[in-house]
Backbone as JSON Lines, residues from 0, in Angstrom:
{"i":0,"aa":"X","n":[-5.8,11.9,39.89],"ca":[-4.51,11.75,39.11],"c":[-4.97,11.63,37.64]}
{"i":1,"aa":"X","n":[-4.31,12.37,36.68],"ca":[-4.52,12.31,35.37],"c":[-3.71,11.26,34.68]}
{"i":2,"aa":"X","n":[-4.4,10.44,33.75],"ca":[-3.59,9.42,33.14],"c":[-3.56,9.67,31.66]}
{"i":3,"aa":"X","n":[-2.5,9.37,31.04],"ca":[-2.32,9.45,29.58],"c":[-3.16,8.42,28.85]}
{"i":4,"aa":"X","n":[-3.48,7.43,29.59],"ca":[-4.28,6.25,28.98],"c":[-5.74,6.44,29.3]}
{"i":5,"aa":"X","n":[-6.58,6.3,28.25],"ca":[-8.04,6.37,28.46],"c":[-8.47,5.01,29.0]}
{"i":6,"aa":"X","n":[-9.51,5.11,29.88],"ca":[-10.02,3.91,30.41],"c":[-11.11,3.33,29.46]}
{"i":7,"aa":"X","n":[-11.43,3.96,28.41],"ca":[-12.37,3.49,27.43],"c":[-11.83,2.29,26.69]}
{"i":8,"aa":"X","n":[-12.53,1.27,26.52],"ca":[-12.14,0.01,25.85],"c":[-12.45,0.28,24.42]}
{"i":9,"aa":"X","n":[-11.37,0.24,23.53],"ca":[-11.51,0.35,22.08],"c":[-11.42,-1.04,21.49]}
{"i":10,"aa":"X","n":[-12.44,-1.51,20.76],"ca":[-12.18,-2.85,20.21],"c":[-11.23,-2.81,19.1]}
{"i":11,"aa":"X","n":[-10.45,-3.92,19.01],"ca":[-9.42,-4.06,18.06],"c":[-10.12,-4.54,16.77]}
{"i":12,"aa":"X","n":[-9.67,-4.1,15.6],"ca":[-10.08,-4.58,14.38],"c":[-9.6,-5.93,14.11]}
{"i":13,"aa":"X","n":[-10.42,-6.97,13.85],"ca":[-10.01,-8.3,13.61],"c":[-9.3,-8.39,12.26]}
{"i":14,"aa":"X","n":[-8.26,-9.08,12.22],"ca":[-7.52,-9.25,10.92],"c":[-8.36,-9.94,9.93]}
{"i":15,"aa":"X","n":[-8.34,-9.53,8.69],"ca":[-9.13,-10.17,7.63],"c":[-8.44,-11.53,7.26]}
{"i":16,"aa":"X","n":[-9.24,-12.43,7.18],"ca":[-8.75,-13.82,6.74],"c":[-8.43,-13.75,5.27]}
{"i":17,"aa":"X","n":[-7.23,-14.37,4.89],"ca":[-6.95,-14.51,3.47],"c":[-7.07,-15.86,2.93]}
{"i":18,"aa":"X","n":[-7.79,-16.72,3.7],"ca":[-8.04,-18.08,3.24],"c":[-9.14,-18.04,2.05]}
{"i":19,"aa":"X","n":[-8.94,-19.0,1.24],"ca":[-9.84,-19.12,0.09],"c":[-11.44,-19.23,0.54]}
{"i":20,"aa":"X","n":[-11.58,-19.97,1.53],"ca":[-13.04,-20.13,2.05],"c":[-13.64,-18.78,2.49]}
{"i":21,"aa":"X","n":[-12.8,-17.84,2.84],"ca":[-13.3,-16.67,3.5],"c":[-13.3,-15.43,2.48]}
{"i":22,"aa":"X","n":[-12.81,-15.61,1.3],"ca":[-12.65,-14.54,0.3],"c":[-13.19,-14.85,-1.08]}
{"i":23,"aa":"X","n":[-13.47,-13.75,-1.79],"ca":[-13.89,-13.95,-3.11],"c":[-12.66,-13.78,-4.06]}
{"i":24,"aa":"X","n":[-12.81,-14.12,-5.34],"ca":[-11.68,-14.02,-6.28],"c":[-11.12,-12.56,-6.32]}
{"i":25,"aa":"X","n":[-12.1,-11.56,-6.33],"ca":[-11.62,-10.2,-6.41],"c":[-10.92,-9.8,-5.1]}
{"i":26,"aa":"X","n":[-11.38,-10.3,-3.96],"ca":[-10.67,-9.95,-2.69],"c":[-9.27,-10.64,-2.7]}
{"i":27,"aa":"X","n":[-9.13,-11.8,-3.29],"ca":[-7.79,-12.45,-3.31],"c":[-6.87,-11.75,-4.23]}
{"i":28,"aa":"X","n":[-7.36,-11.18,-5.37],"ca":[-6.58,-10.47,-6.26],"c":[-6.07,-9.11,-5.56]}
{"i":29,"aa":"X","n":[-6.94,-8.46,-4.77],"ca":[-6.55,-7.32,-4.11],"c":[-5.56,-7.61,-2.98]}
{"i":30,"aa":"X","n":[-5.69,-8.76,-2.31],"ca":[-4.78,-9.22,-1.3],"c":[-3.41,-9.27,-1.79]}
{"i":31,"aa":"X","n":[-3.3,-9.99,-2.87],"ca":[-1.91,-10.19,-3.55],"c":[-1.41,-8.84,-4.04]}
{"i":32,"aa":"X","n":[-2.2,-8.08,-4.71],"ca":[-1.74,-6.76,-5.22],"c":[-1.25,-5.83,-4.05]}
{"i":33,"aa":"X","n":[-2.01,-5.86,-2.95],"ca":[-1.61,-5.0,-1.82],"c":[-0.32,-5.55,-1.2]}
{"i":34,"aa":"X","n":[-0.16,-6.89,-1.04],"ca":[1.08,-7.42,-0.5],"c":[2.33,-7.16,-1.34]}
{"i":35,"aa":"X","n":[2.13,-7.25,-2.62],"ca":[3.26,-7.04,-3.45],"c":[3.65,-5.62,-3.75]}
{"i":36,"aa":"X","n":[2.76,-4.66,-3.36],"ca":[2.96,-3.27,-3.57],"c":[3.64,-2.55,-2.28]}
{"i":37,"aa":"X","n":[3.91,-3.41,-1.3],"ca":[4.46,-2.91,-0.1],"c":[5.64,-2.01,-0.2]}
{"i":38,"aa":"X","n":[6.54,-2.49,-1.19],"ca":[7.85,-1.75,-1.38],"c":[7.62,-0.46,-2.15]}
{"i":39,"aa":"X","n":[6.43,-0.32,-2.86],"ca":[6.11,0.9,-3.59],"c":[6.61,0.85,-5.04]}
{"i":40,"aa":"X","n":[7.27,-0.2,-5.47],"ca":[7.85,-0.27,-6.78],"c":[6.99,-1.19,-7.64]}
{"i":41,"aa":"X","n":[7.42,-1.34,-8.92],"ca":[6.81,-2.26,-9.78],"c":[7.44,-3.65,-9.58]}
{"i":42,"aa":"X","n":[6.58,-4.66,-9.78],"ca":[7.16,-6.0,-9.7],"c":[7.83,-6.55,-10.91]}
{"i":43,"aa":"X","n":[7.65,-5.89,-12.04],"ca":[8.3,-6.35,-13.23],"c":[9.84,-6.32,-13.17]}
{"i":44,"aa":"X","n":[10.44,-7.49,-13.32],"ca":[11.89,-7.69,-13.3],"c":[12.5,-7.4,-11.98]}
{"i":45,"aa":"X","n":[11.65,-7.51,-10.88],"ca":[12.13,-7.33,-9.54],"c":[12.39,-8.62,-8.92]}
{"i":46,"aa":"X","n":[13.42,-8.74,-8.04],"ca":[13.58,-9.93,-7.25],"c":[13.61,-9.6,-5.74]}
{"i":47,"aa":"X","n":[12.97,-8.52,-5.41],"ca":[13.06,-8.08,-4.0],"c":[12.48,-9.03,-2.99]}
{"i":48,"aa":"X","n":[11.45,-9.82,-3.45],"ca":[10.79,-10.79,-2.54],"c":[11.28,-12.22,-2.84]}
{"i":49,"aa":"X","n":[12.24,-12.34,-3.63],"ca":[12.85,-13.66,-3.91],"c":[12.12,-14.59,-4.93]}
{"i":50,"aa":"X","n":[11.33,-13.9,-5.78],"ca":[10.56,-14.73,-6.73],"c":[11.21,-14.89,-8.08]}
{"i":51,"aa":"X","n":[12.44,-14.64,-8.17],"ca":[13.2,-14.79,-9.45],"c":[12.98,-16.2,-9.99]}
{"i":52,"aa":"X","n":[12.62,-16.32,-11.27],"ca":[12.42,-17.54,-11.9],"c":[11.03,-18.13,-11.72]}
{"i":53,"aa":"X","n":[10.14,-17.49,-11.02],"ca":[8.83,-17.96,-10.73],"c":[7.86,-17.66,-11.82]}
{"i":54,"aa":"X","n":[8.12,-16.87,-12.73],"ca":[7.32,-16.45,-13.78],"c":[6.62,-15.18,-13.53]}
{"i":55,"aa":"X","n":[5.55,-14.83,-14.39],"ca":[4.75,-13.71,-14.12],"c":[3.95,-13.8,-12.86]}
{"i":56,"aa":"X","n":[3.91,-12.73,-12.11],"ca":[3.17,-12.7,-10.83],"c":[1.72,-13.11,-11.02]}
{"i":57,"aa":"X","n":[1.09,-12.68,-12.09],"ca":[-0.35,-12.9,-12.23],"c":[-0.54,-14.47,-12.46]}
{"i":58,"aa":"X","n":[0.31,-15.07,-13.27],"ca":[0.2,-16.45,-13.44],"c":[0.63,-17.27,-12.22]}
{"i":59,"aa":"X","n":[1.64,-16.76,-11.56],"ca":[2.11,-17.44,-10.37],"c":[1.07,-17.57,-9.3]}
{"i":60,"aa":"X","n":[0.21,-16.58,-9.13],"ca":[-0.8,-16.6,-8.02],"c":[-2.22,-16.91,-8.58]}
{"i":61,"aa":"X","n":[-2.25,-17.37,-9.88],"ca":[-3.57,-17.76,-10.43],"c":[-4.29,-18.86,-9.64]}
{"i":62,"aa":"X","n":[-3.57,-19.89,-9.25],"ca":[-4.24,-20.96,-8.42],"c":[-4.84,-20.4,-7.16]}
{"i":63,"aa":"X","n":[-4.3,-19.36,-6.54],"ca":[-4.96,-18.76,-5.39],"c":[-6.11,-17.93,-5.82]}
{"i":64,"aa":"X","n":[-6.06,-17.18,-6.91],"ca":[-7.18,-16.34,-7.39],"c":[-8.34,-17.3,-7.79]}
{"i":65,"aa":"X","n":[-8.02,-18.48,-8.33],"ca":[-9.06,-19.41,-8.73],"c":[-9.55,-20.29,-7.64]}
{"i":66,"aa":"X","n":[-9.06,-20.1,-6.4],"ca":[-9.49,-21.0,-5.32],"c":[-8.95,-22.39,-5.28]}
{"i":67,"aa":"X","n":[-7.87,-22.61,-5.96],"ca":[-7.37,-24.01,-6.0],"c":[-6.23,-24.22,-4.98]}
{"i":68,"aa":"X","n":[-5.43,-23.25,-4.66],"ca":[-4.42,-23.35,-3.59],"c":[-4.36,-22.12,-2.78]}
{"i":69,"aa":"X","n":[-4.07,-22.34,-1.48],"ca":[-3.92,-21.29,-0.56],"c":[-2.6,-20.5,-0.91]}
{"i":70,"aa":"X","n":[-2.59,-19.27,-0.5],"ca":[-1.48,-18.48,-0.83],"c":[-0.21,-18.9,-0.09]}
{"i":71,"aa":"X","n":[-0.37,-19.52,1.04],"ca":[0.8,-20.03,1.79],"c":[1.45,-21.16,1.02]}
{"i":72,"aa":"X","n":[0.69,-22.05,0.39],"ca":[1.15,-23.14,-0.38],"c":[1.99,-22.7,-1.6]}
{"i":73,"aa":"X","n":[1.5,-21.63,-2.22],"ca":[2.18,-21.04,-3.37],"c":[3.48,-20.47,-2.97]}
{"i":74,"aa":"X","n":[3.44,-19.64,-1.83],"ca":[4.71,-19.02,-1.41],"c":[5.69,-20.08,-0.98]}
{"i":75,"aa":"X","n":[5.23,-21.14,-0.4],"ca":[6.23,-22.3,-0.03],"c":[6.8,-22.87,-1.24]}
{"i":76,"aa":"X","n":[6.03,-23.03,-2.26],"ca":[6.57,-23.63,-3.54],"c":[7.66,-22.65,-4.08]}
{"i":77,"aa":"X","n":[7.32,-21.38,-4.13],"ca":[8.24,-20.36,-4.64],"c":[9.54,-20.35,-3.97]}
{"i":78,"aa":"X","n":[9.53,-20.43,-2.62],"ca":[10.65,-20.41,-1.78],"c":[11.18,-21.7,-1.47]}
{"i":79,"aa":"X","n":[10.75,-22.75,-2.02],"ca":[11.23,-24.07,-1.75],"c":[11.05,-24.59,-0.32]}
{"i":80,"aa":"X","n":[9.95,-24.03,0.27],"ca":[9.67,-24.4,1.66],"c":[10.64,-23.79,2.66]}
{"i":81,"aa":"X","n":[11.5,-22.93,2.21],"ca":[12.45,-22.35,3.14],"c":[11.99,-20.9,3.35]}
{"i":82,"aa":"X","n":[11.87,-20.53,4.65],"ca":[11.51,-19.17,5.06],"c":[12.86,-18.43,5.21]}
{"i":83,"aa":"X","n":[12.99,-17.32,4.44],"ca":[14.19,-16.47,4.6],"c":[14.02,-15.46,5.68]}
{"i":84,"aa":"X","n":[15.05,-15.24,6.45],"ca":[14.87,-14.32,7.58],"c":[15.94,-13.27,7.57]}
């Protein structure tokens, strides 16, 4: 019997950690840039992700780039600890 599914086991790619301890500053800058470019538009004057009033994105995420705060902490501060669904 022919099966559409291969019996070969293909290893899954492990997700890359975004934790400070696992990344360099350059990697953290790329992580934020990639995440913010999901919509394909410019972040200038945009409130698509709910960051209105948070300041310039570069300065907003500087503590993460510098290794001082995890990105999750910064995002919680931006959104007041409330996850929008």
